[in-house]
C-alpha positions as CSV (number, residue, x, y, z in Angstrom):
1,M,-0.1,0.0,-0.1
2,L,2.5,2.6,1.1
3,N,4.9,1.4,-2.7
4,R,1.6,1.9,-4.4
5,L,1.0,5.5,-2.8
6,K,5.1,6.7,-3.2
7,R,4.9,5.4,-6.7
8,D,1.2,8.0,-7.2
9,E,3.2,10.7,-5.6
10,D,6.2,10.4,-8.1
11,G,3.8,10.1,-11.2
12,F,2.3,13.3,-10.0
13,A,5.7,15.2,-9.6
14,L,6.5,14.3,-13.1
15,V,3.6,15.5,-14.6
16,T,3.8,18.8,-12.4
17,A,7.5,19.4,-13.3
18,V,6.7,18.8,-16.9
19,A,3.4,21.4,-17.3
20,L,5.6,23.8,-15.2
21,M,8.5,23.3,-17.8
22,A,5.5,23.7,-20.4
23,I,4.5,27.0,-19.0
24,L,8.0,28.2,-18.9
25,T,8.8,27.1,-22.3
26,I,6.0,29.0,-23.4
27,L,6.5,32.2,-21.3
28,L,9.9,32.0,-23.1
29,V,8.6,32.3,-26.1
30,V,5.9,35.1,-25.5
31,V,9.1,36.9,-24.0
32,L,11.2,36.5,-27.1
33,E,8.7,37.3,-29.4
34,A,7.9,40.3,-27.5
35,G,11.5,41.3,-27.6
36,N,11.6,40.5,-31.4
37,N,8.7,42.6,-32.0
38,A,10.1,45.6,-30.0
39,F,13.4,45.4,-31.8
40,S,11.3,45.1,-35.5
41,V,9.0,48.2,-34.6
42,A,12.3,49.9,-33.1
43,E,14.1,49.0,-36.5
44,R,11.2,50.3,-38.6
45,N,10.9,53.2,-36.6
46,S,14.7,54.3,-37.2
47,R,14.3,53.3,-40.7
48,F,11.7,55.6,-41.1
49,T,13.4,58.5,-38.9
50,R,16.3,58.1,-41.1
51,T,14.1,58.4,-44.2
52,L,13.0,61.8,-43.0
53,G,16.4,63.2,-42.9
54,I,17.4,61.7,-46.9
55,A,14.0,63.6,-47.7
56,E,15.3,66.2,-46.0
57,A,18.7,66.2,-47.5
58,G,16.4,66.3,-51.1
59,L,14.7,69.6,-50.0
60,D,18.3,71.0,-48.8
61,A,19.6,70.2,-52.1
62,A,17.3,71.9,-54.1
63,V,17.0,75.0,-52.5
64,T,20.7,75.3,-52.8
65,Q,20.6,74.8,-56.5
66,L,17.7,77.4,-56.6
67,G,19.3,80.0,-54.9
68,E,22.1,79.5,-57.4
69,F,19.8,79.4,-60.5
70,R,16.2,79.2,-60.8
71,L,16.3,77.5,-63.7
72,A,19.0,74.6,-62.5
73,A,18.7,71.2,-64.0
74,N,17.2,68.6,-61.5
75,P,18.8,65.5,-61.9
76,C,16.5,63.3,-59.9
77,V,12.8,64.2,-60.8
78,I,10.2,62.3,-59.0
79,G,8.2,59.8,-61.2
80,T,11.5,59.2,-63.4
81,A,13.9,55.9,-62.2
82,T,16.8,58.3,-61.4
83,A,17.3,58.9,-58.0
84,C,20.4,61.0,-55.9
85,R,22.4,59.6,-53.3
86,A,22.0,60.6,-49.7
87,A,23.6,59.5,-46.3
88,G,21.8,56.7,-45.6
89,G,19.7,56.4,-48.7
90,E,18.0,58.0,-52.1
91,Y,15.7,60.8,-52.7
92,Q,14.0,62.5,-55.6
93,V,12.9,66.2,-55.6
94,S,10.7,68.7,-58.1
95,W,9.9,71.8,-57.8
96,S,7.5,74.4,-59.3
97,T,7.7,78.5,-58.9
98,A,4.9,81.0,-58.5
99,V,4.2,84.7,-58.3
100,H,6.0,86.8,-56.2
101,G,8.8,84.1,-56.4
102,I,7.4,81.8,-53.9
103,V,8.7,78.2,-54.5
104,T,7.2,75.0,-53.6
105,V,9.5,71.7,-53.2
106,D,8.7,68.2,-53.2
107,A,10.9,65.7,-51.9
108,I,10.7,61.8,-51.6
109,G,13.3,59.7,-49.2
110,Y,14.0,56.2,-50.2
111,Y,15.5,53.5,-47.7
112,P,17.7,52.0,-48.6
113,T,17.4,52.9,-52.0
114,K,14.6,53.6,-54.3
115,A,14.5,50.3,-56.0
116,T,14.5,48.2,-53.2
117,A,12.8,50.5,-51.1
118,Q,11.3,49.6,-47.6
119,V,10.2,53.0,-46.8
120,T,9.1,56.0,-48.3
121,R,8.5,59.6,-46.9
122,H,7.3,62.4,-49.0
123,I,7.5,66.0,-47.5
124,Q,6.6,69.4,-49.0
125,A,7.9,72.8,-48.5
126,V,7.2,76.0,-49.8
127,Y,9.7,78.9,-49.7
128,E,10.1,82.7,-50.7
129,P,12.5,85.1,-50.9
130,V,13.8,86.8,-47.7
131,P,12.7,90.2,-46.6
132,S,14.6,93.0,-48.5
133,F,11.9,96.3,-48.2
134,N,11.3,97.1,-44.5
135,Y,11.7,101.0,-45.0
136,A,8.9,103.1,-46.3
137,V,11.9,105.4,-47.6
138,F,15.3,104.5,-48.0
139,S,18.1,106.8,-49.6
140,N,21.9,105.7,-50.2
141,T,22.5,109.2,-49.8
142,S,20.8,111.9,-48.1
143,V,17.1,112.5,-48.0
144,D,14.9,115.8,-47.7
145,I,11.4,115.2,-46.4
146,K,9.6,118.4,-47.6
147,N,7.2,120.5,-46.0
148,G,3.7,119.1,-45.0
149,E,5.1,115.5,-46.3
150,V,3.4,112.5,-44.5
151,V,5.5,109.1,-44.2
152,Y,3.9,106.1,-42.6
153,G,6.6,104.0,-41.9
154,N,10.6,103.9,-41.6
155,I,12.9,106.1,-42.7
156,F,16.7,105.7,-43.5
157,A,19.4,107.4,-45.4
158,N,23.3,106.7,-45.5
159,Q,24.0,110.4,-45.1
160,G,22.1,112.8,-43.3
161,V,18.4,113.6,-43.2
162,T,16.2,116.5,-43.3
163,V,12.3,116.6,-42.1
164,G,10.8,120.0,-43.6
165,A,8.2,121.9,-41.9
166,G,4.9,120.5,-40.6
167,A,5.8,117.2,-42.0
168,V,5.2,113.7,-40.1
169,V,7.1,110.7,-39.9
170,C,4.6,108.3,-38.3
171,G,7.9,105.6,-37.3
172,S,11.1,105.9,-36.8
173,V,14.2,108.0,-38.6
174,T,17.5,106.4,-39.2
175,S,20.8,108.7,-40.5
176,A,23.4,106.4,-40.7
177,G,25.9,108.9,-41.6
178,G,24.8,112.2,-40.4
179,G,22.6,114.0,-38.7
180,V,19.0,114.8,-38.3
181,I,17.6,118.3,-38.9
182,S,13.8,119.1,-38.1
183,K,12.1,121.9,-39.1
184,D,9.1,122.5,-37.3
185,A,8.3,118.6,-37.8
186,N,6.8,115.3,-35.3
187,I,8.4,112.3,-35.4
188,V,5.7,110.0,-33.6
189,K,4.2,106.5,-32.7
190,T,0.8,107.0,-33.8
191,Y,-1.3,109.3,-36.3
192,T,-4.5,110.2,-38.2
193,D,-4.9,111.8,-41.0
194,G,-7.9,113.9,-42.6
195,T,-8.3,110.9,-45.0
196,G,-9.2,108.5,-41.9
197,K,-6.0,106.5,-42.6
198,V,-4.6,105.6,-38.9
199,C,-0.7,105.1,-38.3
200,T,-0.3,103.3,-34.9
201,G,2.3,101.1,-32.9
202,Q,5.4,102.9,-34.3
203,T,8.7,103.8,-32.5
204,G,8.8,107.1,-33.1
205,N,12.7,107.0,-32.2
206,V,15.2,108.8,-34.1
207,W,18.8,107.8,-34.4
208,A,22.0,109.7,-35.8
209,N,25.6,109.7,-36.7
210,G,25.6,112.8,-35.5
211,T,23.5,115.7,-34.0
212,I,19.8,115.9,-33.9
213,D,18.5,119.3,-34.0
214,L,15.0,120.1,-33.3
215,P,13.0,123.8,-33.6
216,P,11.3,124.5,-30.3
217,T,8.1,123.3,-31.7
218,G,9.4,120.0,-32.9
219,V,8.8,117.0,-31.4
220,I,10.3,113.0,-31.3
221,Q,7.8,110.6,-29.4
222,G,10.2,108.1,-29.0
223,N,13.9,107.7,-28.1
224,A,16.8,110.1,-29.6
225,T,20.4,109.2,-29.6
226,A,22.7,111.0,-31.1
227,S,26.0,108.4,-31.6
228,A,29.5,109.4,-32.7
229,P,32.3,107.8,-34.5
230,A,34.4,105.3,-32.4
231,G,37.4,107.5,-30.2
232,T,35.3,110.3,-30.1
233,V,35.8,111.8,-26.4
234,C,32.1,112.7,-25.6
235,N,31.7,116.1,-23.9
236,A,28.4,116.9,-21.9
237,L,28.7,120.8,-23.2
238,S,29.2,120.5,-26.6
239,S,27.1,121.0,-29.6
240,S,28.7,118.2,-31.6
241,Y,26.7,115.1,-31.7
242,A,24.1,116.5,-29.6
243,V,20.2,116.2,-28.9
244,L,19.2,120.1,-29.6
245,G,15.9,122.2,-29.1
246,G,12.3,120.7,-29.2
247,T,10.6,118.1,-26.9
248,V,11.8,114.3,-26.8
249,Q,9.0,112.5,-25.4
250,G,11.0,109.4,-24.6
251,Q,15.0,108.5,-23.6
252,A,17.6,111.2,-24.7
253,T,21.1,110.0,-25.5
254,A,24.0,112.5,-26.7
255,C,27.9,112.2,-26.7
256,G,27.4,116.1,-26.5
257,K,24.6,118.5,-24.9
258,I,21.2,117.9,-24.6
259,T,19.2,121.0,-24.6
260,S,15.3,119.5,-25.6
261,T,12.7,118.9,-23.0
262,T,12.8,115.6,-22.0
263,T,12.1,113.6,-18.7
264,D,15.1,111.1,-19.5
265,P,18.3,112.9,-20.8
266,H,21.8,111.1,-20.9
267,P,24.3,113.7,-22.1
268,G,27.9,113.0,-22.7
269,T,27.1,109.3,-23.3
270,W,29.0,107.6,-26.1
271,T,27.1,105.1,-28.3
272,A,28.2,103.0,-30.9
273,P,27.9,104.3,-34.5
274,S,26.0,101.5,-35.6
275,P,22.6,102.3,-36.6
276,P,19.4,100.2,-35.5
277,K,18.5,97.3,-38.0
278,T,15.1,97.7,-39.1
279,D,15.8,96.0,-42.3
280,P,18.0,92.5,-42.2
281,S,20.0,94.4,-44.5
282,G,21.2,96.5,-41.4
283,G,21.5,99.9,-43.9
284,M,23.0,97.9,-46.9
285,Y,21.0,98.8,-50.1
286,P,19.6,96.0,-51.6
287,P,21.6,95.1,-55.2
288,Y,19.1,93.9,-57.6
289,T,19.8,90.9,-59.8
290,F,17.8,90.3,-63.3
291,D,17.3,86.6,-63.9
292,P,15.1,85.2,-66.3
293,A,14.3,82.1,-64.8
294,N,12.3,84.5,-61.9
295,Y,10.0,85.1,-64.5
296,T,9.9,82.4,-67.0
297,N,7.4,79.4,-66.9
298,V,5.6,80.7,-63.6
299,P,1.9,80.3,-63.6
300,G,-0.6,83.1,-64.7
301,L,2.6,85.3,-65.3
302,T,2.8,87.0,-68.7
303,F,6.7,87.6,-69.4
304,T,7.8,90.3,-72.2
305,C,11.2,90.5,-73.1
306,I,12.2,93.7,-75.2
307,P,14.4,93.0,-77.5
308,S,12.9,89.5,-77.4
309,H,15.3,86.8,-76.4
310,D,14.9,83.1,-75.2
311,P,16.4,83.5,-72.3
312,C,15.5,87.1,-71.9
313,D,19.2,89.1,-71.5
314,S,20.0,92.1,-70.3
315,S,23.3,92.5,-72.3
316,Q,21.3,91.8,-75.5
317,T,20.0,95.6,-76.0
318,S,18.2,97.4,-78.7
319,T,18.7,101.0,-80.1
320,T,14.8,100.8,-80.3
321,A,13.7,99.1,-76.9
322,Y,12.3,102.1,-75.6
323,Q,9.8,102.8,-78.4
324,T,8.8,99.1,-78.6
325,F,7.7,99.6,-75.0
326,N,6.3,103.0,-75.6
327,T,3.9,101.9,-78.1
328,L,2.3,99.6,-75.8
329,S,-0.7,100.3,-74.5
330,K,-0.4,101.2,-70.5
331,A,-4.3,100.6,-70.0
332,N,-4.5,97.8,-67.1
333,M,-1.3,96.6,-67.8
334,K,0.1,93.6,-65.9
335,G,2.8,91.1,-66.1
336,V,6.6,91.7,-66.0
337,Y,8.4,93.9,-68.8
338,A,11.9,93.6,-69.0
339,V,13.4,96.7,-71.3
340,W,17.1,96.7,-72.4
341,Q,18.0,99.6,-74.4
342,T,21.1,100.4,-75.8
343,N,22.7,103.8,-74.9
344,P,20.3,104.5,-72.3
345,G,19.8,107.9,-71.1
346,Q,16.9,111.0,-71.2
347,T,15.9,110.9,-75.0
348,T,15.2,106.6,-74.6
349,K,12.9,106.7,-71.5
350,L,10.3,104.7,-71.0
351,D,7.1,106.8,-70.9
352,L,3.9,106.0,-68.6
353,T,1.5,108.1,-69.6
354,G,-1.6,107.0,-69.3
355,L,-0.8,104.2,-66.4
356,S,-3.7,101.7,-64.9
357,V,-3.0,98.4,-63.2
358,G,-5.1,95.5,-64.1
359,G,-2.7,93.0,-62.1
360,D,0.4,92.7,-60.6
361,L,2.8,94.3,-62.6
362,T,6.8,94.9,-62.8
363,I,9.0,96.7,-65.3
364,V,12.7,96.3,-65.1
365,T,14.8,98.4,-67.4
366,N,18.3,99.8,-67.8
367,A,16.5,103.1,-69.1
368,P,15.2,106.1,-67.4
369,I,11.1,105.9,-66.3
370,D,9.1,108.7,-66.6
371,F,5.2,109.0,-65.3
372,G,5.1,111.4,-68.0
373,N,1.3,113.5,-67.9
374,T,0.0,110.4,-65.5
375,A,-1.7,111.3,-62.4
376,T,-4.1,108.8,-60.7
377,I,-2.7,105.5,-61.3
378,S,-5.8,102.9,-60.7
379,T,-6.5,99.3,-60.9
380,S,-9.2,96.9,-61.6
381,A,-8.0,94.8,-58.5
382,A,-5.5,94.4,-55.6
383,A,-1.9,94.6,-57.1
384,T,1.9,95.0,-56.5
385,V,3.5,97.0,-58.7
386,V,7.3,97.1,-59.1
387,L,9.2,99.8,-60.7
388,V,13.1,99.0,-61.3
389,S,15.2,101.4,-63.2
390,L,18.9,100.7,-63.1
391,Y,20.0,103.8,-65.0
392,V,22.6,105.7,-62.8
393,P,23.2,109.0,-64.2
394,G,26.7,110.6,-64.1
395,A,28.1,112.0,-60.8
396,S,28.1,115.5,-62.5
397,T,24.8,115.5,-63.5
398,T,21.4,116.6,-61.4
399,C,18.0,115.1,-60.9
400,T,15.6,117.5,-59.3
401,T,11.8,118.1,-58.6
402,N,12.1,120.2,-61.5
403,G,13.6,117.3,-63.3
404,G,17.1,116.5,-65.0
405,D,18.9,113.1,-65.6
406,C,16.6,111.2,-63.3
407,S,16.6,107.5,-63.2
408,I,12.8,107.7,-62.0
409,F,10.8,110.9,-62.0
410,A,7.0,112.2,-61.8
411,K,6.1,115.8,-63.0
412,N,2.8,115.6,-61.9
413,S,0.8,114.5,-58.6
414,I,1.3,110.7,-59.3
415,I,-1.4,109.2,-57.0
416,F,-1.4,105.0,-56.9
417,D,-4.8,104.0,-55.9
418,T,-4.3,102.6,-52.4
419,G,-8.0,101.6,-51.8
420,L,-9.8,102.0,-48.6
421,P,-7.5,104.1,-46.4
422,N,-7.1,101.2,-43.8
423,D,-6.8,98.1,-45.8
424,P,-3.5,96.9,-46.5
425,N,-4.3,94.5,-48.7
426,D,-6.3,96.5,-51.5
427,G,-5.4,98.8,-54.2
428,I,-1.3,99.4,-54.8
429,A,1.1,98.5,-53.3
430,A,4.3,100.0,-55.3
431,L,7.9,99.8,-54.7
432,M,9.8,102.6,-56.9
433,Y,13.7,101.4,-57.1
434,T,16.7,102.9,-58.6
435,P,20.3,102.9,-57.8
436,G,20.4,106.1,-59.4
437,K,18.1,108.9,-59.1
438,M,14.7,109.8,-58.3
439,A,12.3,113.0,-58.3
440,F,8.5,113.8,-57.9
441,K,7.8,117.6,-58.8
442,N,4.3,118.4,-57.9
443,S,2.8,118.1,-54.6
444,G,0.1,115.6,-53.7
445,N,1.6,112.4,-54.7
446,A,0.5,109.5,-52.8
447,A,1.3,105.5,-52.9
448,D,1.1,102.6,-50.6
449,G,4.5,100.8,-50.6
450,A,8.3,101.9,-50.5
451,L,10.7,104.3,-52.3
452,Y,14.3,103.5,-52.3
453,A,16.9,105.4,-54.4
454,G,20.7,106.4,-54.5
455,S,19.3,109.8,-54.2
456,M,15.9,111.4,-54.1
457,D,14.0,114.7,-54.1
458,I,10.4,114.6,-53.3
459,K,8.5,117.5,-53.8
460,N,6.2,119.2,-50.6
461,G,3.3,117.1,-49.2
462,F,4.2,113.4,-50.3
463,R,2.4,110.6,-48.3
464,I,3.9,107.8,-48.6
465,T,2.7,104.6,-46.4
466,Y,4.7,101.5,-46.0
467,N,2.9,98.5,-47.1
468,S,4.5,94.9,-46.0
469,R,3.2,93.4,-49.4
470,I,6.5,94.7,-51.1
471,E,8.9,93.2,-48.3
472,K,9.9,90.2,-50.1
473,I,10.2,91.3,-54.1
474,T,11.5,88.7,-56.6
475,G,15.3,89.7,-58.0
476,F,16.4,91.1,-54.8
477,G,18.6,88.4,-53.4
478,S,18.7,84.7,-53.8
479,A,18.2,83.4,-50.6
480,L,15.2,81.5,-50.2
481,Q,13.2,81.2,-46.2
482,Q,10.7,78.4,-45.4
483,I,7.3,79.5,-44.7
484,L,5.8,75.8,-44.7
485,W,6.6,72.3,-44.2
486,K,4.4,69.3,-44.6
487,E,4.7,65.5,-45.1
488,I,2.3,64.3,-47.9
489,S,0.6,61.0,-46.6
490,G,0.2,57.7,-48.8
């Protein structure tokens, strides 16, 4: 009996041991499978992440190519059999150009290769030109804001600035290479004129690499800074590099003395002769480079080259280019016109008499531009107008409000249709740009946008309102900045 019981216990023990071993084996299999799955997931995630880097390499390569030349050849177009090699895989890219220099780039990354792809990722990025224009008025030399002129926005001059009697600047004034002279003018933070146009949110600051001279009634609502060259020994009693007269409602800082009425004076205080950088260029005049690729094969954009060449080449000029342009209708103009004149001068200027706008308009030329008998420039839709004259008169010539050898000139009161007073998105936003000389004769001119010139002479009463629609203009710099990134599923 006892022996039988002992044999039964041995049998139960054996069965139990076998059962435990089976359970442990199953658990081991589960653990191994879980580990294998975790490894597989980690590996897939790693490949997925690496593939994003491959696609990003495609974006970077495309933007580099486009920065050098907008018509750069694409060696690995999406949808073809050819792929470009990147660290860890291959990629393909495609791009398209839209108005205002906007470029859309698609990139697909393949891991490990396109032919044996285990993972693919498709991304898309949108780029636009970097901002080049942040001032309402910019002069590479000096600038004279005439009596009664109203400027909504910032002013920059690489030499001195004069602000005439009754003028209003709702913004900042920067004189990088000289003083600021105000003749009974106001540099303000906010302003509302008789038309109902409202200017707010400005600094009202004045910065000069010299003396700031205000009349008794002159007002600076922001800060006033009279800087001085490096090594200057500041003297709180000196009239050099001083802030004189009028009222400064903010802080007044000068290497010389301060006679202005202010609650926060800092005379005899040196500040570095480095103008504040409202513009990313830091006061460097933005150069224009003509590249036909900026205007070629852009959907919805008409490009006219005078004389006709493919590609359009600024070195291929014609003695009759100005005549060809001047015979064109100026009613409801839109598109891009590149006009290259042989031996340009005042007898070969482009005549914009009767100009009206039917959409975005760009005129680029090496000849002078003259508004002729034009007065009001109307538009049938919101439009950006860019007028670029690369004509630079001789140093001994003059360009004043009475005319002369001007790069851009208007004898009548030029009024661009700005739309509703406080709507920056309607009407015309105009950029008038020349490395040469600009002048407007009669009073009553008005425009939204910006004036950029090597030198300028503007008649009394011109009203210029900065509009950020001209901040980024095709042709001014090759750099692109990313404004949108997304992954394309599927």
